[in-house]
N, C-alpha and C positions, 0 to 999 in steps of 0.2 A: 505493497500500498503508500501510495509517497503523500506525503507533508509539505504543506509550506512552509518552509521555513519563516522563522520573525527572530529577525535581528536584533540578539542582546547587546542593549549597551556595556560595554566592558568595566567593572568595578573595580578598581583599581586597590584600593584598602582591602577589600574582601579579599582578590587577588593572592596579596601580600601574604594576607592571612593564611592561607590554603598550600601552602608553603608547604610545611610540614607535613602537612593530611598527605600532601600527593606523596611526596618520601615514602611517607607509611605503605604508602598502598603500593610503590614499587618494589622490590624485589633486588634491583641492579636498577646502576646508572652507570653510564660510560660513555663518552665522549666521544663521534662520527668525526662528519669533515668539516670543513672551513666556515659551515654556515652554521656550527656549533649546536648541530641536533645531536638530542637525547637520548637514548635507548632503554627501557626498562622492562624486567619479565618474573611474572609473578615464580610462584613456587608451581611445582611439575603438580598437574593437576589439578589447578585453580585457576587455571586459564592462562590463555598468553598475551600483555598489554605490550604494547608499542609505540612513543609518543615521539614523531620527528617536529624539532622548531618551537616548544612551546607556547605556542599557537592557540592555549584554550580556550575554549567558551568562560564565560564567567558564571558563577554559583549562580542555581536556582534550584528549585523548591521543588523536589521530586515526590509522588506518591503514587506506586506502582507495587500495587499485592504482588505475592507468592500465585504464578498462572500459567498457565501452555504459554514459550517460550514466543512461540506465533504473537501470539498477541501482550505480550510484554514487553517487545518489541514493537509494536503499533501505537502501544503506549508511548514507549517513550520516542517515539520519534514526532509527537504532538504534543508532548513536556519538552522533548530540548528545544525543539524549533527546527530541526534535522529534520532532512528527507531521507525515508528510509527506504528502502525495495529489499523485499523479503523473500528468501530462498525458501522454494516448497518443501524442502529435506528439510530446514533447520527448525520448525515446529513444528516434526513427528516425535515424538514421547521425551518429549523433553520439559521439563520444565524451569521457571526463573524465581531467581533469586529474589525478597523482596527489599525495594526500594523506598526510602524516606528518611526528608530531609534537605538538606542545601548540600549541595556536590554540584561540581563542574561535569556538564553531558560525558566527561570521558571518564569522570572517576563514578558516574553513577551506571555508565553501562559494564563497565569491570566490575562494580559489585552485582549486577540484574547477571550477567555471564559465571559468576564467579561458582568452581565446582563444577561447570557442566564440559572441560575441556577445548571451547570453544573460544578461538585468538581472536584477536583483534588488533590493527593497528592504526595509527591516524598522521596522515601527510599534514606536510605544510600548509598546502591548500583548507583542509578541514574535510579534511574526505578518513572516515574511516573504513577501513576493511577488512568483515569479518573472516575467518577462515583460514590467513593469513600469517606465515611465521614470522618470529621474533627479530629475523635479520635479513636484510632482501641477499646475504651471502650463504648463508647455509638453512637449511631444514631445521627445524629444532622437534623432535619426538616427546608428545607428552603421550606416559599411560593413560589411560583408558579414553584420549580424545579422542570425537568425532572428528573427521576431516570432513570439510561443508566445503560446494566453493564459494568461490566469494562474493562476500554480501557485501555492499556499499550503501552507506549513509555520507552522504555530504548536504551544502550548504544549501542547496534545492535552489530556486532560481532568484534567491539573492548571491549568487558564485557568479563570480567575473570572469571563471580562469576553469584551466581542467586541464581532460586526458584529447581532449577531440582534435578536430582539425582547427590548425591553426590558435591554439590553446582552447578548442570550444568549450565549455563548461561540460560537465559529464550526465544534468541532467538531461540535455539536448536532445540522447542517447537511451533516458530513458520514459522521454512524454511519447503518447502515442498521437503525435499531429508534428504538421507539418510546421517547424519551427526553429528555426536557428538563430544563432549569438556568434555579435563581434565582440571577442573575448577584446579584457584591455590588454594582454598581452599582443596581439594581433596591434591594438591600434598602435601601440610603443614601439612597437615593432618597425612596423611600415610609416615612415614622413610622408607628410600626405597637402597637395596645394590645394584641397579642399577634401573637408568631410565624405563630400559622393565618393570618391575615390576608395573610399573603403568596403563599401556595396561589391565594387567589382569584382573580388568572389566568392560573394555568397552564391550557394543555389540555386535556382529561378529568381536571381532580383538583378534588375540593373539600377542604373543611375543615368536618365536622360540628361544628352546633351547639347540638345536644338538652339538652348538659351549657354550657350560655352564661356559666355562671357561673362556671364551670372554667375557668382556663387552660391545662390541657390541650388538648393536640392529637392531635388524632384525623383520621386522613386517608384519603377514601374518592378512589378512584381505579377509574375506568369503573363504579361502584354495587359496591363491595369495601370492605370497612372491618371494622373491629373483629378480635379477636380470632388476632391473627398473619396473617390473610389478607395485610396490604400489611407487610410487614419495615420496620420502623423503624429508625434507626441513626442514632446522633451519632459522627461520627469513624470509621462504622462498627460500634459496639459496640450488640449489638442490646436493643431499647427495648422489654419483654415484657411493663410494667405495664399490670394491669386492674383494673377496679375495679368491681362489678356494678352498675346506676342501670337506669331509664329507659331513659334514650339512650343514647350511647357508652358502652362498658366497657373501649375501649384509650384511653391517652392517655402521651401525652410532652412531658416539661418542661423547654423552651429557650429560653433569650431571642437577643433577633435581635445582641446586642449582638458579640456575636463569633464567628457565623456569617460563612464565605467566599463559603461557594456555598452550594445548594440542590439535591441533583444527583438526580432521578427518573427509573427505572424503569417503564414500564407493563404490563410482563410480566415473567417469569420467566426467568434465565438459566441458561446450563451453568457459571455461575463461581459466586465468593465472592458473596452477598452474597443470593442467593435461596432455601437450605436452608426447607422449611418452611413455606415462602407460598405463594400462591395468586395473586395479580394482582399483584407489580413490588414497586417498594423506596422508601424513601425515605429519603437519607442528609443529615444535614445536616452537613456539614463545616468544622471552625472554622480559626480563623487560622492562618498561617504568618511565619515568622521575615523571609522573602522580602513578605512584602506589608506587612510595618511599615518594612523599614529602607532606602534609598533605595540605589540604584548607587551605590559609591564612598563609604561613609560605614559607622562601626562599628554605629551603633545607630539609634534613631526610633523612633517613636509616636503615635499618635493621641491625642485627646479629642474627643467626640461632646456634646452638650447638648439637649434637646428638650427644649420648655413649649408650651402648648395652650389654647385654651376647653376647654368641653366634659365638666371632670374631668382634663382631660389635664395632668398635676400638671406632674412629670417624669421625662426619662429621660433619664441621661446615664450615660458609661463611660468608663474611658479605657484602653490600652493599650497596651505599650514590650515592644519586644526588645531586644537586643545582644551583639554577637559577641566574646565572650568571647577570640576564639582563631578561626583560619582554617579550624576544625573545629568549633567549638562556641560556638550563641548558644542564647539562653531565653528566653524570652516568659511575658509575663505582664500579666493584666489584673483590672480591679472594674468593680461598673456596679450603679446603681440602677434603680429605676422604681417610681414612684407614679401609680399611674392611678387615678380615684376612682369612683363608680359615676355613669355616663352617661346626660344624658336620652336620650330616643330620638326622632326626628323627627317634628315638628306637623302635615306635611303628608301626612294619611291616616290609617286606624286598624291599632289591632293590638288583637289578645287580652289584656285587663288583668286576667281576673278574680282571677289571685291574685297576679301577680309586681311591680307596680307600687305607688309609690305617686304619687300624679299621676304627670309624666315622667318618673320617674325608673326605671329598673331597677332593684330592690334587688339587693344585694350584689353590682354588678357589675364593684366594683371589686377592684383587688389591688396588692401591695406583694411587688417582687421584685428580691432580691439573688443575683449574679454573680457568678461567677467562673472564671480559665482560667490556668493553667501549661501551660508544655509545654518541653521540650529536647529540640535537635537536635542528633547530632553525629555526623560522618563518623567511624568508626574506624579508618579505610581507606581510601582515593583512591576503593575500589568498594563500600563500606561505608559505608551512610546507617541510624544508631539514631533513633526516636525516642520521647518519652515523653509522656503527656499529662494532664489533673487538670481536667474540666469540672462548675462545681457550681452547681447552681442552684435558689436557695429562696424558694419561691412562698407566702405568707400572704394568704388570700381568707376569703370565708365565701360560705356557700350557702344559701338557705331558701324561704321562701315563706308567705303568711299561712297561719292554719291553716283546716278546712274550711268556718267561718264564717265568712270571707274580713274577717274582723278589722283593720284593723290594731293593735289592740290585743292583739293573740293569734299574734305570730311566730313560726312555728318557726325556729331560723335554728341553723346550723353554725358554727364556726369549723373552717378546714383550715390546715393548712401540709404543705406537700410538701419537702422534701428530696432533691433527685436530684444524686447524684454518681459521672461518666464515667471511667473509669480506663481508658486505651489504652497498649499500647505497641509499635512496629511496628519491622520489622527487612528494611531493603532491599539488596539485593545483585544488581548488575551487573557483573560483571566482563567484559574484555575477551574474551569469548566471545559469541558469537552461542545456546548448547546452555541459556545462565544467566542469569534475569531474574526472581530472585528476591523473594519477597514474603512475609514471614510478621508475623502479625499474635496477639495476646490481651490480652484486655481482660476488664473488671467493671463491669456497671450493678447499683447500688443504690438502689432509690426508697424512700421511705418516706414514709406519706401519715397522717398524722396526726388523727385529726376528733373534735370535743364537740360533742352537742347540747346549745342553748341554745332555755330557753322552749317543748322540745319539752311537747305532753303526754304521752309516752311516757318522758321526764326520763332521757334514753339517756347512760351514762358513757362515756368514751376510748374509743376504739378506734380501730388501731393495723393500717394494712395496706402489708404490706413484702414487694416483687416482688426477689429477688437474680439477676444474670445471669450467667453464668461461660462467657466460649468463646472462639475463638477461628480462627483458619486461618491456609494454609499456601496457595499454588501456583506456579509456576514455567512460561515460556514460552518454548518453545525454536522459534528462527527459524532454517529452512534456505533457501539458492539453490540451485534443481536447475535441470536442464536444461531440466523437466515446468513452470514456474515457483514466484512463492514460497510456503512452505511454512512455518503457522506454529502451533504446539501448546501448549497454555495448557491447564493439569492438574496438581490438585490435591485437597486438603477444609477441611470446613469443620466446627464443633461447638459445640452451644451447649448449656448449662442453668439451665431456671428451675428456681426455688427460690419461693415463694410462701407466705407466712407471717400470716392474720392472729391478732391477740391483741387479748383484747379489756382489758384495764386493769383493771375491775373489771365487775363482770357488769353486763348492760344489765335492771334493775329496776326495773318500773314504778311507781303511789306506790299500787297495791292491792297489792301483795306479786310480778306478776307476773314470771319469769325470761323473757326479749326474749331471751338472747344469741344463739344462734342463729340468728335472723334478722338480726345484723349478718355473723356468720362467715361463716353459709350461702351465702351469696351470694359470696360473694368467699373460698371455700374455699383451706384453706392446702395445700400436697401440689409434689410435684417432675416435672419431666417434660424427658426429654431428649435432642438431634435430633442425629444426624450425616450429613454425606452428605459422600460422591465423586463428583466431577464431573472431565470430559473434553472439548475442543473442540481442534477443528481447521478452520486457516480458509487457506483455499487459494486462491492468484490465480494460473491461470495464464495471465493476459493482462494490461495494462493496463486493460481494462475489465470483466474480469469478477470476481468474486470467491463461490465457495463457504463455508459455514459450518455445519460439523454438529460438533452434541454432545452429550454423553449424559451425566447425572450420577445417581446413587442416592439420595433419600431414606431416611434408616429413626430412627423413633423408638420412644420408648419413655416408659409413663408407669404408675406403680403407686404405689398404698396405698390405705389406709383409709378410709372417711368413714361419721357415723351420719345413720342418717334416724332417724325419730318415726314409731308408726302402732298400730294394738290399742287402740281407745280400751276401758278397765275401768269407765267409770265410767254405764254405762248403766241401771246397778240402784239408783243413789245418788239420791234423792226427798227437795228440799227444793225454795224457791222462796223469792221476795224481793216487798217489798211496796215499789213506788214510785210517792211521796205526787207528785200532782199540780200542785203549786204550790212550785218550786224557793224559798227554800233549805232550806224544812223537813227535816232531816234525814232520806235514806229509812229504812224500817225493812224486816228480813229477818228471814225463819224458816226456818228454828229462827233462834232468837237465839243469836246470837251468847254464846264464844266459834264460831264456824265449824270444820265440821269441817279439818285439816289440809290446806294445798296447796289451801284453796278461795276463789272469791270469789264474790262476790253480781254476777248478772246484772240490771239494767233487761229490764222489761214490756216489751214491741213492743206494736201491734195484730195480735191474732188470736196470739199465739205467749205461752205462759205465762213468770211467770218462772221465773228458775229458777238454783241453784246451778250453778259449772262449775266445773271442774278445773284449778288453775296447772298450766300442761304441764311437764309432769319425770318423771321415770321411773318412779316412783311409780304415775302415773297414764295416762302415754302412752309405752309400749317402748321402749327405743333398740335399734334393731338396725345394726350393723356391716354395710356393705356396703363389699366388698373389691372395686377396680379392677385389672386387670393388663393391658393391652392395648399393642402393640407390633406393630411392621410396618413395612411399605420398600413402594418402588415407582421403576423406571425410568424417567426423563424424559429423552427427548429432546428434543432442538428441531435446526431447520433454518434457515438465510440465505440465501436468495440474491441479490446484486446484481451491477446491471450499470450503466456508464458510457457511452450510447452518443455524451457529448457533455463534456465539461469539465465543462460547468456542472449537468449532471444526471444524478442516480442514482436511478434506479427501485429496490426491493426486495419481496422479501417474506420472509415468516417463519410460520415453526411451532412450538408450544410446547407440552409436555406443563408441569401444576404438579399438587401434592398436598401437601396440608394437614391435618397431625394435629391429635387435639383439645386443646385447650390445657386448663391445670390447672383454668379455670373452668366449662368445660364437662363436664371427668373427674371434678371432683368434686361439683359442688349440691349443695346438701342445705340442712335450713332452711326458711326463710320469706319473705317481702315484708316489712320492717319494719312493726311494732304487727297483722302478722295471726298466722294456724297455724303453729307450728314443722314440720308435717305437710302442708306446703305443696310443699317442693321436694326432687327426689331423684335422685342419678347416674343416669347409663347406660351399663353396663355394659357395652352391645354396640352402643354411637357406633363409626360409621364414618372415617374420613377424608373430607377434601372432592379431589374431584379435577376439574383443569380441563384443557380442551384450547383454546386461540385461535389463530386464522390472522390474520396481518395481512398487510398489502400499503401500501405508501407509496409517498413520494419524496423526498428534496431536492434541490434546487435554490441551488445558491451562485453567484455573478454579480457582477464588477463595472467601472467601468467604463460602465455603460452609456447614463448620459443625460449625466457631466459624471466628467472624471477620475477624482473621490475619491468615487463614490456606491457603496453599495452593496447589496444586494438577496439575503434569508434566506429560504428557505420552504421549509417541510415538515407534508407532510399523512400522515396514516394513517389506516386504515381497519379494521375490526377487528371480528370475529366469537368469542364464546366459548361455551364451552356445560360445564355444570357439575352432576354426578354428583354425590350422594351429600351439596348442600347441607345444614348446620345450621343446625338456629332452635328452636324451643321447642315441645313439642307434650308431652300428656298419658298418663301410662305407669301401668301397676301394680308394684312389685318384688316378687319371691319374697317376700323377707322380711316385708312388710308388706301386706294385701289392702285400700288407700289408691291412692286415685288422686294423683298427684303429678307436678306440671309438671316436665319435665324437656326436657332436649337431646337432640333427635334427627334423624335422617338426613330428607328432602325424598323422594316418591319423584318419578319420574318423570328431567323436565333439566333445568335453569333456563339461560335463552338471552340473552347479552347481546350487542347489539352497536350500532356510533356510526363516528363517523366527528370526528378530531381535528387544528385547522389552527389553524400558528400561523405568521405572516410578519410580514417588517420591512424596510421602505426607508428607508437611510436616506443625504441628501445631505449629511448636516451640516450644513450652513444650514437643513435643514426634514428631518422624519424622520416617518415614520408607521406604523404597522403595530397589530397585536393577535391575536387568535384565535379560534376557533371551536368549543364542543362541543355536538354529536351523537350523545343517545345514545336506545334504545331497550334498552326488560325487560322479561322474561316471566320469573315465578319460577316455581315446583315451588312447588304450593298445597295438597298432601297428604302426610300422610304414613302408615306401615303401624307399628300396635301394636303391645308383643309379643304379643299376644294372634292378631296377624292380621287385626287391621281398618284400614281406609282411615279415614284420618278427615281432614277437611277443615282448615286451621290456621286457617281464621277464623270459627268455630263456636263459639270461646271454648274450642277443646281446644288451641293455637298458640300463635304467636309473639302477641308485644308489637308490635311492630314492628321491621318489616325495611324499609332506610332505601335511596330509590333519590333516584338524580339527576333531576333535572329534564330535557325531553328535552332545551331547546336553551338555550346561553349565550354571547354574542357580544358581546366585549370590543373597542374602537377607541382605541387611543395615539398621538397626534398632537403635536407642537411644532416648534418653530425655539429654534437657535442664533445670536445676534447680539453685537454689540461681540469680534467674533473671539473664539467662543466662549465667553467668559464668562460671557455670561448665555444663561438652559434658560427658556422657559414652553412648558407643554404639560398637555394634560387630556385627560381620559380619559373614558371614558362604557361602562359594565359595560350590560345587558340580561341579565333572566333569564327564562325561564318558570316555568310554575305546575309548582309540587312535590307531585305525588299518590300517593304509596303506593298501591300496593293492597292489603296483605295486613297483616293484624295489629290485634290487638283494641284498640289505641291509638292506632291509624294517623292517626284525625282529628286528634289534636293534631299533625300534623305534617306537615299540609296547608298550602302557604305560598301565598298569591299571587302572580304574578308583579311583577318593578320594576326597575327602572331608575336610574342611579345615576350620578352626574354628578361627576368629579373634577376639579381641578386642582391644577398644582406650578409649583416652579421653581427655579430655583439660580440663584447666583452665585459667583465664582471670583474673588475681590481679589486673591490671585496663585494662585502652581500649593499652596503649603500651606495657603490660607484657602479655603472655601466658606459661605456661608449658605445655608437651604434653608429652603421654605415650600410650604406644600399648604396645600388645602382637600379637607376629605373630605362627601361628601354635599351637597353645594351647596345642591341646593334641600330640602333639611331633610324626606326619604323619612320616613314612619314603615315599614318593613318589616323581617319577618324572614324571613332569611337562609336559603339555601336549604339542603337538608341539614340542619335543624335543628327547634326545635319554633316554633309559631304562635307561643307565647306567651315567645318572645326574642326582641324588636326588636334591633335595629343600634342603634349610635350616630346623635344626631340631627349635624349638621351642625358640625363641628368644625375648627378651627382651630392648627395647628400652626407654629412654625418652628425651626429645626436651626441651628446651627453644631457646624462639622467643623472641626479642625485638627489638622495633622501639621508634627512635628519628627523 
């Protein structure tokens, strides 16, 4: 049975008082390696205890009566807050000892197993291995002992590293679900220009780079992205910011400096985090005090410094935490990153029509300042309060050459994005199996300021803001019944998005035309609310079978009014202009100036007579208010069945439904494309939510001691099939207010299908390791929609989508290395092979077709001592020119880049 871990605040004084008790409990204590690991063994016949590193949790109260060992270990897992995976053989014919009183989890487990002959050891990453020998170097015989397969007790979902691929925590390979984790180890070992680079090696996941000059992160999971299809969070706080563009629309701004791990769910769940999402979630979890303060100390911290070639100028951060009392700690940190415009690779070709100066990708630099502040307090022994603030301040430029392609005529925008995420959490776990309460409340605010420079249209400043207020509450009640274990998880979550676009001054061109709505309409103002209630039951009738069933109800409401323009009233106005053949002779207009109010001169074109045209405004293009008031809901069941025919193998199947209501952007679209017509876009009040059904089948493999006593093997494979109805894309409609064709969001007819397989695996023998991922996906998109007039319209006919992003069919990543000199030195390499990216739908799809590519990286680290580590890496070793998958073919990745990093802990 798996139980979520409750993070225990380290009580320094109590820990010191228990040193003597631990010494009495352990029969022998010997020094080990340079990390000062300690090993201890009890007397023969009383069990074997091996403790490494002394990183034990603080004492807590245990009340476990003598009972069958299987039930006792389940109770131990709940009361210790650790995750327990129970071997089928463990509970047969064995009875535990009673454990009553205040003990560390290690002490309690030793007492519980006393005289059973069952061994266990606790490693430095807070993993207890049951059935292990006392020493990695030699077998130890215990008279009368029962030899069991290893039983793992780990830190649960709070763990940030483990034995999996690139340090993935072990719980990932014990969870019957399509989940992945980017560990703290992977984050530290891979200096990145942007946090989105972390996602490149996760099975089934890509980071969209169609807006490569913008450092915001747009996550693509199994071919789904944008418009809240993937719920993206920082410490559980929803990041709903979107801005209209040719490429990705949804963006999250977060730096790697303070990320402790990234949790990725590839389908929705009957729990917190899935409200309003269609295909999964990504949660960037930030540092805790326990990550910085070493056991036995009252304060701690770390300093990270990185620099490199190819304009990797500087990336530095420092974070520190202090325990002000036994029950209260604070954490703070700051970071600064300065990355310049980089050179692309020199081997190969790339589309350089509009975005390069030589080999330099224009405006690809960024300057980022980040900060974190967090307080953790135990109000009582059972109640923990956490307050957090994460700030990201990103400055960057976007732009290209003008239509003439001259380097002297750049269209450039200076942009700044400030993201503030405020979080609060309450965790209550009293000495009761009925209460394990978690409550969260948050507010996220993203402000994007943009100023056009050198644009033909001379745009003024614009300001895009998204505020999201939300929270959740859930409780888990557990029961031990005569028919097996039962856990009930139930609660609700809700959030409200408030988008507001403000133009500091009107967007007026040199000839006096007001294009304000072309800036605000694609990213409109508006509000949306989503509320979700859920319940999930997890039933374990035997040690080898787990059945979970859940039901959630999602409800949404989006309401407001937007303005569109139409009904051209200028058809009877006569006038024309005469354009001289050779500039810069002043053009001659007729009638002679002054022109009629709100008119401009328009140049003649071959076959088109010169004429005067109206300036867009209410006098000549009538404004119409369109009222949007949509709401609805859906019941969303899910069911999972997992079995364990062997201790090391866990096959599982899962079925789930999902539901995504339209966003603010989709609901209130108006205005027009930059520099074009204000009569281009309109909302579709009849827009329906997307609905999905996902089928998954997978298997977990976790095995230790295969070829050596210290090696581990972790494997996870998941196949999926997903059907989506009412998929939302662009299409042409006519509104009731104005008989003008508009581009709007519409529901596609038929069914969109996505299917594939995701594999990640890792073998680690300490002195050598090898791991990798495989992602295979096939997508079949619906390709038509029905207009309000009832006509079926193909979306590739110029009547529909600009681009629907598709993942390449295949990506394979291989990562291997060695550890030398008592594991002080690590040397590794990585190969990433990606097939072609070939979107099949959208009028702009040719700009997003990419050739396949293969990239080689090497990396390494050397630990001078437990507190100081030097890291180095070379990415794109062969200096290949390529455009990353799920991006644009005119935005190439950086060429060869070498970095060196210094990490110091104190």
